N, C-alpha and C positions, 0 to 999 in steps of 0.2 A: 720853048717852054720853061715856065718857073719852077720855082723850087717847090711850091706848093703843089704841082701838078707831078713833077718829077717825084714828090713823095708818095703823092696819092698813087702813082705807076709802080713804084718800088712795094709798096705796101699791097698792090693787088697782085703784084707780081709773088711776093712773097706768100700770100694766102693762096694762090694759085699752085704754087711750089709745094707749100704745104699740104695742099687736097691732095695733089698728086702724091706726095709721098706716103700719105695715108691711106690713099687707095691701092697702092703698091704693096703697103706693108699688110694690109688686110687681104689682097690676094696672095702673099707670099705666106701669111698666116694659115689661110685657108688651103692653100697647096700642101705644106708641110702636114695638117692635120688629115687631108684627103689622103698624102702619103702613107702616114701611120695606121690611118684605118684600112688601107689595102694591105698594109704588110701584116696586119693582124687578122684580116679575113682570108689573106694567103695562109698564114701559119694555121689558122683554125680550121681551112680547109684540107691542107695536106695532113694535120695530125688526125682530121675523122677518116681519110684514105688509110693511112699508116694504120689506125684503130682497126678499120675495117678488114684490112688485109691480113692483120694480125688476128684477127676472130674467124674469117674465114680459112686461114691457114691451122687454128687450133680445130674447127670443127671437121677440116678435111682429115688432120690427124686421128680424131676420135672416129671418122667415119672408117678409116682405114683400120684402124684397131679391131672396129667392131666386124669389117669383112675379113681380116684374120681369122678373129675369133670364132665366125661363122664357118668358115672355112674347114679351121680344125676342127669343129664339133662335126662338119658334114664327113670329114674324112675319118673322124673315129667312128661315126657309126655306119659308114661304108665297109670299114675293117670289121666291126662286130658284127655286121649282116654277112659277110662274105664268111668271117670264122664260123658263125652259127648254119650257114649252107654245108660249109665244109665239114662241120661236126655231125650234122643230120645226114651227109652223104657217106661217111665213114660209120656212123650207128646203122645205117642200111646196109654197109658191107659188110659189117661184122654180124649183123642178125642173119643175113645170107649166107656167111662163112660158117657160122654156129649151126644152123639148120641144116648145111651141107655135111659138116662134121657129125652132126648127131644122126642124120642118115648112112653115114658112112659107119660110125660105129655100130650101128643097130644091125646094118647089113654084113658087117664082121662077125657079131654076135651070132645072129642067124647062120652065117657059114661055119662057125665052131662047134655048132650044134649038130 
């Protein structure tokens, strides 16, 4: 092989090496780009999950507060109903005793006559 052919072989080898280097560089650049995009998507996904969990926790707290308030109102209504029932029963008993006392006083007045 003469020098001219050797030079052509060397130039072809350099071009081939350059092309391989450029293709590897492009692959590396795309790989880095893909990793950055995956990292960004993963971060966005987990941020979304965290925000959803926070929203659900807040909604659960609000629901629990509402349930507690409803239970308190039910308890107050039950107490008021029970108190009204007891008051009505006491009024009934008082009226019966008043009636009995009135009859007793009337009988005592008649007995004194």
